[in-house]
N, C-alpha and C positions, 0 to 999 in steps of 0.2 A: 439843354439850361441849365446853368448853374442858380443856386441862389442864395442869399447874404444872410449867416445867422447871427447872431446880435446876445452874446448874454449876459444878462439884467444888471447882477450883483458887479460884474467886473469890469463891462462895457469890452469885453473879449467879442472880436469878429472872427470868422471865418468864410470859407467857402462851400457849401456842401454841391457834389454837380449830381448830374442826373441817375435815377437810382442809387447812390447812393444815401447813407446813412446818418444821421446825423452827429453820430459817435463817433461813427469810421469818420468822416471828416474833420472831427475833432481830433481824434487821434493826429493823422495826417500833420493839420495844422500846429498841434503839438498844445495843443490848448484843454486842460487837465480835465475831467468830466467824471464823475465816480462810475465805475459800472464790474459788473463780477464776472455773470453768465457769457452776456454778452450775444443769447439768441431767446430773449423774451420770456424768459423763465424767473428770475430773483427779484425783479423788480427792481436794482440798485440804481438802475441810470435813472430810473424815472424824474423826470422835468416837470417845468408846468408852462406851456404854450403863452405868450401873452400876448401874443401879435401873431397873426397868421395864418396857418392851417398846415396839417403833415397825412399823412396816410400811409396805410400799412399792406404789404400782401392778404392779410388778415390781421383780427386781433390779436396782437401776444395774449399767453398764457397768465403772462404775469400781468397783465394792466385789466383790471374790471369794465366792463363797461359804464359803470357810472362813473368812474376814474375818467374816462375817456371822455364824456359827456359834459366833464369840469374841464374839462381842457389840458389835463395829465397823460403824457408822452410818456414812452420809454426808447430813449436818444437812440437804443442798439438798433429797433427796428420801424422809426418813424422816417418817413421820407418826405422832404416839403414838397407842401406845394405852390409857394410862393416865398417871399423873405420873411424869418421868422425871428421876432425876439421871443426868449425864452428866459426862466429863469430857475433856481436849482435850489433845493430843498436847503433845510435850514442843516450847516452840514455836522451840529450837535456834536460828541465826544469825541475826539481827532482818534482813530483806529492806529493799535501798532502795527506795524510790519510784522507781516507772517515770516516765522524760519522753518527748517526742518532740522526736527530733532530725535533723540530715544523715546523709548516710553518701554517700560515692563508691566505688564500683565499683573494685578491683587488679586483680582477674583470675577468669577463670571457666573453668574445665577440665574437661574428661570425669576419673573416674579409671577407674568401668567405663563398661560397658552403661550400668548402671540409675544409676549417679550422678554429681552434678558438686562439683564444687569450688571453693568461690566465698569470696573475701576482699573484705572490706566496710573502707574506714578512714574513720573519725571525727575530725574534727577536736580539735587540744589544748583539753581543758577542754568537749569537747562528751559525756563519756562518763560516766554514772553510775559509781562501782562497784559491779562485780556479783559475783555468784557462783559459780564454774564449779559450772556443771549447767544454769544457767537458760538462759530461751530468748527470742525478741524477736519482733514483729511486723515487718514489712514492709509499710509504709501504700500502698497500689496507688491511681491518681487519682482511681478509683471510689467510695471509700470503703471497696472491702475490704480485708482482712486476708492476709495467709499467715505464718505460725506455725514458726519455726525454731530448733534449740537451737544455740546458741553451742558450736565445737568445741574452745573454746582457751580456757584465761584469761585473766583479764581485763587489758587491757596498760594499765590506769592510765586519768587523763582521756581520754584520747586515742592513735589507733594505731590498729590493723589486728587484725581481728580473724575466723576462718575459720568456714567451715558447709558441711556436710553435705548434699544437698541431693539427695533422690528424685527422679529424670524422671519425671512425668505424662505419657504419651502422650496429646496432645493437650492437654496442659494450657494455660490461658491465661497463667500464670509461668511455667513451667519449658519449655515449649514454643516460648509467642509473646515474651513478653518480656525473658528471657533470652536466646533465639537470637539478637535484633536487638540486646544488648549488647554496648558497647565500654567500653575503661576510662575513667573519668572520670565514667560514667554516676553522674547524680545520685538518691537515693533517700531518701524518707523513712521512720523506722524509732522503734518504739517499745520503751525497750530500760530496766532487765531485766526482765521477766515469769519468772513460776513459783518454785516453793520445793523444786523437784530439787535437792539440794546434798551435798555432805558433811558429814557432822555429826561432828566430832571427839568431841563428848562422849561418844559410845557406848565407845571404848575397846575395839573388838572387829577379829577380821579379817574385813577385805571381800570380800566374792560379789558382783562383776560380772557383770551378763549379759544381754547387748544381742541384738537383730537387726538385722540390717542397718542403715539411717543413725541407726536406737539408740546406736550407738556415738558419737556426735556429743559430751552431755553426756556419757559415763563418761570419753574421754577427754579432756575437760575439767579433769574432775576429778583423773584419776591427774596427769595434766599437771602440774597446780599443788602436786602430793606428789610430782615428781620429788626425789630428793635430800634429802627432809626424814627429819629425824633419829627423831622423828615417826611418821613412815609406820608403820601395823599391818601385818601378810601383806595379801596381794594375791592374789586369782586375779579372774581375766579366762575368761568365755566369751563366744565372739559367734560368732553364728549366722547365716549367708549361704546362699542359696544353691550355689551353684559356687564352685572354688577362685578363677575371673576375678574373684569377688565381695567379694576379702579384698584391698580399694582400700588398707588402711591395713596391712598384715601384717607390711611393713619395720618401720614407725615402729614399730609396739607392743613386736615383738621387740627394738628397741633401749631397750626402760624394762629388760630385764634388769641388776640390780646399782645401778641407781636408782631401784627401787621393791622394799620391804622381801617378801624371799621369793618374789619375785612367780613366777605360775604361770600361761601364756597360753594356752588350747583353742578352739584356730577349732574349729566343726563345722559342717560341709558336709549341706541335705537332699536334695539332687541332685547327689551326687554322682557325677563318671565315676568309671573303672575304676582309675586311674590315680591315686585318692588313698588315700595308708595312714593318713590322721588319721580323727577321729570323724565318726561320722555319726547324722542323724539331726535327731532337736526338739533345742534345744537345752537345754531343762530338764528333757528324761527323762535328755542324759547329767548335768546335774549331778546328778540324783539316783541316777544309779548310780555315779559317785564319794561320794558322800559317805549314810553310814546316819542323822548326827547332822547338823542345820542351827541348833541353839540358842545356839552362841555366835558366830553371824557375824550383823554388822552385809549388808542386801542389797540391791544396790541392780540396779532392772529397769527396763529402756527399749528399747522397739521397739513391734512391732506387739500391739493388744491381747489376740490370741488368746496371745499365748506371755505377757504379764504376768497374767493370769488366770489361765489353766494353771499357770505357776509357781509363785502364790501357792497354789493348793489343792493341791499336789504337796507345795510346801515346807513348808506346814503340817502335810503329816503327818509330815515328818521331822524336827518339832524344833522350827519357824522361830518365832522370835519375830515375830510379826506388829508390833509397836510399832517393831523394828525393819527391817521392809521400806519400801522406800522406792522410788517407782512412776513414771516419767513414760511415759502408754502410747500416745503419738500416738495416742489416741482424737479430737483434735480432727479429725482428717484425715479422718475419717466424717461429719463434719457442717460442716465448714470446706472448702470447696477448699485442698488443700497445693499443687497445680501454679501 
């Protein structure tokens, strides 16, 4: 049995065959639909089911149960159970097409036991404009890729880009290739990628929530807003294990006075007795501090568990799921990050 799908914004119509995903059917029909990973992890193909119903073999990792209950779906995995009318999310800023180019290693250093700071230089004219928050792929000689978020705003057509890279014990990239790397080493990169970026059109206070190196794209976004007269109020919650893992604490605290009504709340999940700050899971601390999240634009980046649990908890506090943006490092579960 086949079903009819209508895209509300454009009146585009296409047919989905039995056991076919909405995204596969859209691509077969030549209908444009945002997507990236195609296996239910990244959430880029998120749509709203306005009429009809869809099902999954199991709920995809990139879709929280709270989103599913509010009618959201991932087109790459959703199979219609009836005719469907869906709406696409607001497009936001136009994302530039990615290119493959060369970069050279400027430096690499440890910023804490588990995180490396990597800086690459791209020749003038070799770097397309990217949106703060996006990521890139490093292309390895065997054809495999490693994905990392840019931790700095775009420097223009050429310049230096920062990355925060979690060291993977025994990882081929972090413990072998980077361990032997020296300044000037050449790398092939694919840039820019991803749709995680600041949505200026929301006109809402910003609630930024990160765990570990999920800070990197959020740092890029907030640094792009420094000294910006149109910057909305900003709260940043950063969850790590120990105080030693707060590798960017001094930099973040230097943003006070440069971001509007900026609040920074570090949260430790494994603190020692000397820590007098917030403790526990970062999403739970956010919930402790807020009775109502309905007015916020919320940016989540870090572990898949945090992102999914935060979506569920924040939905119960009234968060608008249409204004929740997430980069959940889910590729690291299927594609080696080390």
